[in-house]
C-alpha positions as CSV (number, residue, x, y, z in Angstrom):
1,X,82.7,-41.2,138.9
2,X,83.8,-41.9,142.4
3,X,87.4,-42.2,143.3
4,X,86.9,-45.8,144.4
5,X,85.6,-46.8,140.9
6,X,88.5,-45.1,139.2
7,X,90.9,-47.0,141.5
8,X,89.3,-50.4,140.6
9,X,89.5,-49.6,136.9
10,X,93.2,-48.7,137.2
11,X,94.0,-51.9,139.1
12,X,92.2,-53.9,136.5
13,X,94.1,-52.2,133.7
14,X,97.4,-52.9,135.5
15,X,96.5,-56.5,135.9
16,X,95.5,-56.9,132.2
17,X,98.6,-55.2,130.9
18,X,100.8,-57.5,132.9
19,X,99.2,-60.7,131.6
20,X,100.1,-62.6,128.4
21,X,97.4,-64.4,126.3
22,X,98.0,-67.0,123.7
23,X,96.1,-69.7,121.9
24,X,97.0,-73.3,122.7
25,X,95.8,-76.5,121.0
26,X,95.1,-79.8,122.8
27,X,96.4,-83.0,121.4
28,X,94.2,-85.0,119.0
29,X,90.9,-86.0,120.8
30,X,88.4,-88.7,119.7
31,X,84.6,-88.8,120.0
32,X,82.0,-91.2,118.6
33,X,79.4,-89.6,116.5
34,X,76.5,-90.7,114.2
35,X,76.3,-89.3,110.7
36,X,72.9,-87.7,110.5
37,X,72.9,-86.5,106.9
38,X,75.0,-85.3,104.0
39,X,74.5,-81.8,102.5
40,X,75.2,-80.7,99.0
41,X,74.4,-77.3,97.6
42,X,75.2,-76.7,93.9
43,X,76.9,-73.5,92.8
44,X,74.7,-70.6,91.7
45,X,75.3,-67.7,89.3
46,X,73.1,-64.7,89.3
47,X,72.9,-61.6,87.1
48,X,70.6,-58.8,88.2
49,X,69.8,-55.2,87.5
50,X,69.3,-53.1,90.6
51,X,69.9,-49.9,92.3
52,X,73.4,-48.7,93.0
53,X,73.8,-48.0,96.7
54,X,77.3,-46.5,96.4
55,X,80.1,-45.9,94.0
56,X,82.8,-48.5,93.6
57,X,86.0,-46.5,94.2
58,X,88.2,-49.2,92.6
59,X,86.3,-49.0,89.3
60,X,85.4,-45.7,87.6
61,X,82.2,-47.1,86.0
62,X,81.3,-49.5,88.8
63,X,78.9,-49.5,91.7
64,X,77.9,-51.6,94.7
65,X,74.3,-52.7,95.1
66,X,72.5,-53.2,98.4
67,X,73.6,-56.9,98.6
68,X,77.3,-55.8,98.4
69,X,77.6,-57.1,94.8
70,X,79.9,-55.1,92.5
71,X,78.6,-54.2,89.1
72,X,78.7,-51.9,86.1
73,X,76.6,-48.7,86.2
74,X,74.4,-48.6,83.1
75,X,72.4,-45.4,83.7
76,X,69.6,-43.8,85.7
77,X,66.0,-44.9,86.2
78,X,63.5,-42.8,88.1
79,X,66.3,-40.7,89.5
80,X,68.3,-43.6,90.8
81,X,71.6,-45.0,89.5
82,X,71.1,-48.5,88.1
83,X,73.7,-51.2,87.6
84,X,74.2,-54.8,86.3
85,X,75.6,-57.1,89.0
86,X,76.8,-60.6,88.9
87,X,77.4,-62.9,91.8
88,X,78.5,-66.5,92.1
89,X,77.9,-68.7,95.1
90,X,80.3,-71.7,95.1
91,X,79.0,-75.2,95.7
92,X,79.1,-76.4,99.3
93,X,79.5,-79.8,100.8
94,X,78.7,-80.8,104.4
95,X,78.1,-83.6,106.9
96,X,75.9,-83.3,110.0
97,X,77.0,-85.3,113.0
98,X,75.3,-86.2,116.3
99,X,77.5,-86.8,119.3
100,X,77.0,-86.9,123.1
101,X,77.3,-83.1,123.3
102,X,74.8,-82.3,120.5
103,X,74.6,-81.9,116.8
104,X,77.3,-80.2,114.7
105,X,78.0,-79.6,111.0
106,X,81.2,-79.5,109.0
107,X,80.5,-77.7,105.8
108,X,82.2,-75.5,103.2
109,X,83.5,-75.0,99.7
110,X,87.0,-76.2,100.1
111,X,88.4,-79.5,98.7
112,X,88.6,-80.9,102.2
113,X,84.8,-80.6,102.5
114,X,84.2,-82.4,99.2
115,X,86.6,-85.2,100.3
116,X,84.7,-85.6,103.6
117,X,81.4,-85.5,101.8
118,X,82.4,-88.1,99.2
119,X,83.8,-90.3,101.9
120,X,80.8,-90.3,104.3
121,X,77.6,-89.5,102.2
122,X,76.8,-93.2,101.8
123,X,77.1,-93.9,105.5
124,X,74.0,-92.1,107.0
125,X,73.2,-93.4,110.5
126,X,76.7,-95.1,110.8
127,X,78.9,-94.3,113.8
128,X,82.3,-92.8,113.1
129,X,85.3,-91.7,115.2
130,X,85.6,-87.9,115.0
131,X,89.1,-86.5,115.4
132,X,89.4,-83.0,116.6
133,X,91.5,-80.6,118.7
134,X,90.3,-78.1,121.4
135,X,91.6,-74.6,121.1
136,X,92.1,-72.7,124.3
137,X,92.9,-69.1,125.0
138,X,95.4,-69.2,127.9
139,X,96.2,-66.2,130.0
140,X,99.4,-66.2,132.1
141,X,100.9,-63.8,134.6
142,X,104.5,-64.2,135.9
143,X,104.6,-67.5,133.9
144,X,101.7,-69.0,135.8
145,X,98.4,-69.8,134.2
146,X,95.6,-67.6,135.5
147,X,92.8,-68.5,133.0
148,X,92.1,-71.1,130.4
149,X,89.1,-70.6,128.2
150,X,87.9,-73.0,125.5
151,X,87.3,-70.8,122.4
152,X,87.1,-73.2,119.4
153,X,87.1,-76.8,118.2
154,X,89.2,-77.7,115.2
155,X,87.7,-80.7,113.3
156,X,90.4,-82.9,111.8
157,X,88.6,-86.0,110.3
158,X,85.9,-88.6,110.8
159,X,86.9,-92.3,110.4
160,X,84.8,-95.4,110.2
């Protein structure tokens, strides 16, 4: 590596180490959006017998299958360790919105997602006021902002 390149790397490292970065939220913002559809996915429970890919070190008789499910080792079949695994997928609720910037979905398994789903599922094609915050990563040097980057949007609510 040339001495010039090393010098540029060192200058960059000095600049980066002298900067502070933090996350900053905007105030509450509003945007009109149309409710495109409501999504509901019921919970699922699966029991399967499959190959153990690795030992479960937290359980002396346990293993982990190729999907990452923990189970109980029951023996060997054709030279491979076999286990019984159970997995549960929680129910999910979601709402798909269309706004001037594109389409976005708010979905999940938490109570707040169910509340939003119950509130809006009968209002397909209606326009709502979406409340959200912008999350920025702000870099400062010597108490002066040198960079502000939008890194996330925090959905708050949708109101008729």
